C-alpha positions in Angstrom: 132.4 27.4 18.0 130.5 24.6 16.2 129.4 23.2 19.5 127.9 26.6 20.5 126.3 26.9 17.1 124.4 23.6 17.4 123.9 23.5 21.2 121.3 26.3 21.4 119.0 25.1 18.6 119.3 21.5 19.9 118.4 22.6 23.5 115.4 24.7 22.1 114.2 21.7 20.0 114.5 19.4 23.0 112.5 21.8 25.3 109.8 22.2 22.6 109.6 18.5 22.2 109.2 17.9 25.9 106.6 20.6 26.5 104.9 21.2 23.2 103.9 17.6 22.4 101.1 16.3 24.5 99.4 13.0 24.2 95.9 13.1 22.8 93.3 12.5 25.6 90.9 9.7 25.0 87.5 10.4 26.6 85.5 7.5 28.0 83.2 6.8 30.9 80.7 4.4 32.3 77.5 4.9 34.3 76.3 2.7 37.2 73.2 1.8 35.1 71.2 3.0 32.1 67.6 3.4 33.6 66.8 5.8 36.4 63.8 7.3 38.2 63.6 11.1 38.5 65.5 12.3 41.6 68.1 9.5 41.5 71.8 10.2 41.1 73.8 8.8 38.2 77.3 7.8 39.2 79.7 8.7 36.4 83.0 6.7 36.4 85.7 8.4 34.3 87.8 5.9 32.3 89.6 8.4 30.1 93.2 8.2 29.2 95.9 11.0 29.0 93.5 13.7 30.3 94.3 16.5 32.7 90.9 18.1 33.3 87.3 17.3 32.6 83.9 18.9 31.8 80.7 17.0 32.1 77.4 18.2 30.7 74.1 16.4 31.3 71.3 17.7 29.0 67.6 17.0 29.1 64.9 19.2 27.3 66.2 22.7 27.9 68.1 22.0 31.1 71.9 21.5 31.4 73.9 20.5 34.5 77.7 21.0 34.4 80.4 19.4 36.5 84.2 19.6 36.4 84.9 16.7 38.8 86.8 13.7 37.6 84.0 11.2 38.4 80.9 13.1 39.6 77.5 11.9 40.8 74.7 14.1 39.3 71.0 14.1 40.2 68.6 13.4 37.3 65.5 15.5 37.4 63.0 15.6 34.6 61.8 12.3 33.1 63.1 11.6 29.5 66.3 10.9 27.9 69.4 12.6 29.4 72.5 13.0 27.2 75.7 12.9 29.1 78.7 14.4 27.4 82.3 14.2 28.7 85.0 16.5 27.3 88.6 15.7 28.3 91.4 18.3 28.0 95.2 17.9 27.7 97.4 19.7 30.2 97.6 22.9 28.2 93.9 22.7 27.4 94.4 22.8 23.7 93.9 19.2 22.8 90.5 17.7 23.6 88.4 14.6 23.1 84.7 14.1 23.6 82.3 11.2 24.1 78.5 11.0 24.9 76.1 8.5 26.3 72.3 8.6 27.0 70.4 7.4 30.0 66.7 7.1 30.5 64.8 8.7 33.4 61.4 7.2 34.0 58.2 9.1 34.7 57.4 8.7 38.4 53.8 8.5 39.6 52.1 8.0 42.9 48.6 7.0 43.9 46.4 9.6 45.6 43.4 8.8 47.7 41.0 11.6 48.5 38.7 10.8 51.5 36.4 12.6 54.0 34.4 11.9 57.1 31.9 14.8 56.6 29.5 13.5 54.0 25.8 12.9 54.7 23.6 10.6 52.6 22.6 13.4 50.2 26.0 14.9 49.5 29.0 14.1 47.2 32.4 15.8 47.0 33.7 16.4 43.4 37.4 16.8 42.9 38.9 18.9 40.1 42.4 20.1 39.1 42.5 23.8 40.1 44.6 25.0 37.2 42.7 23.3 34.4 39.3 22.6 35.9 39.7 18.9 34.8 37.4 16.6 36.6 39.3 13.9 38.6 36.4 12.0 40.3 34.0 12.0 43.3 34.0 10.9 46.9 30.7 9.3 47.7 31.1 7.9 51.2 32.5 9.2 54.4 35.4 7.1 55.8 37.2 7.0 59.1 40.0 6.0 60.0 42.4 6.9 57.2 41.8 4.5 54.2 44.2 2.8 51.9 44.3 3.6 48.2 41.5 1.9 46.3 39.0 1.9 49.2 35.4 1.9 47.9 33.6 5.2 48.1 36.8 7.2 48.3 38.5 8.6 45.2 41.8 7.0 44.2 43.7 8.3 41.2 47.3 8.2 39.9 49.2 11.4 39.3 52.7 12.3 38.2 55.1 13.2 41.0 54.9 16.8 41.9 52.9 19.6 43.5 49.2 20.2 42.7 46.4 22.5 43.7 43.1 20.7 43.9 39.5 22.1 44.1 37.0 20.1 46.1 33.2 21.0 45.7 30.7 19.7 48.2 27.3 19.3 46.5 24.4 20.0 46.9 25.7 22.6 49.4 27.9 24.6 47.0 30.9 24.7 49.3 34.4 24.9 47.7 37.8 24.2 49.1 41.2 24.5 47.5 43.9 22.1 48.7 47.7 22.0 47.9 49.0 18.5 47.7 52.4 16.9 47.0 52.4 13.6 45.2 55.3 11.4 46.2 56.3 8.5 43.8 55.6 4.9 44.3 53.3 5.4 47.4 49.7 5.9 48.4 49.4 9.7 49.1 46.4 10.4 51.4 44.5 13.6 51.2 41.8 14.4 53.8 39.0 16.7 52.6 37.1 18.7 55.3 34.7 21.6 55.0 
């Protein structure tokens, strides 16, 4: 009778001890580097202990990217500081630990050369940003074949990576042309202007 009296509580206590007590997860991770260029992937290596599941959040400005992989690779978009936060969960999900680390994403730029082969001695092509009307510069000579960035008489400028709409004005003839361009980073982007 005494054995029955103590056996049930002892078994219940043993079951609770084995299932109810979980080790505290300890969140930690490394990145493959700390400085990136927009569009590159950050390789996140999870070095956490006693964790059963994971949640990663990469935050920059108003943008968040989430992953539930153990060690994901996440593409970094906008330039700036990206905050990476790893939350680790115990098996029952009730015990958590969190750690964070920042990485820098550099602004990416590309050179753009605007050129033409339609100018005469009395004309100039003026280049403006379509959206703001901001003056970029002028093409003063015709050039053929395709020039390299920095060629005299053509217009070379540096712009952030991305898509732009450009307005070209041929003077004194009053002709206008709108052109969509894509600036790729770390290269000479060549834009032909024709009327």
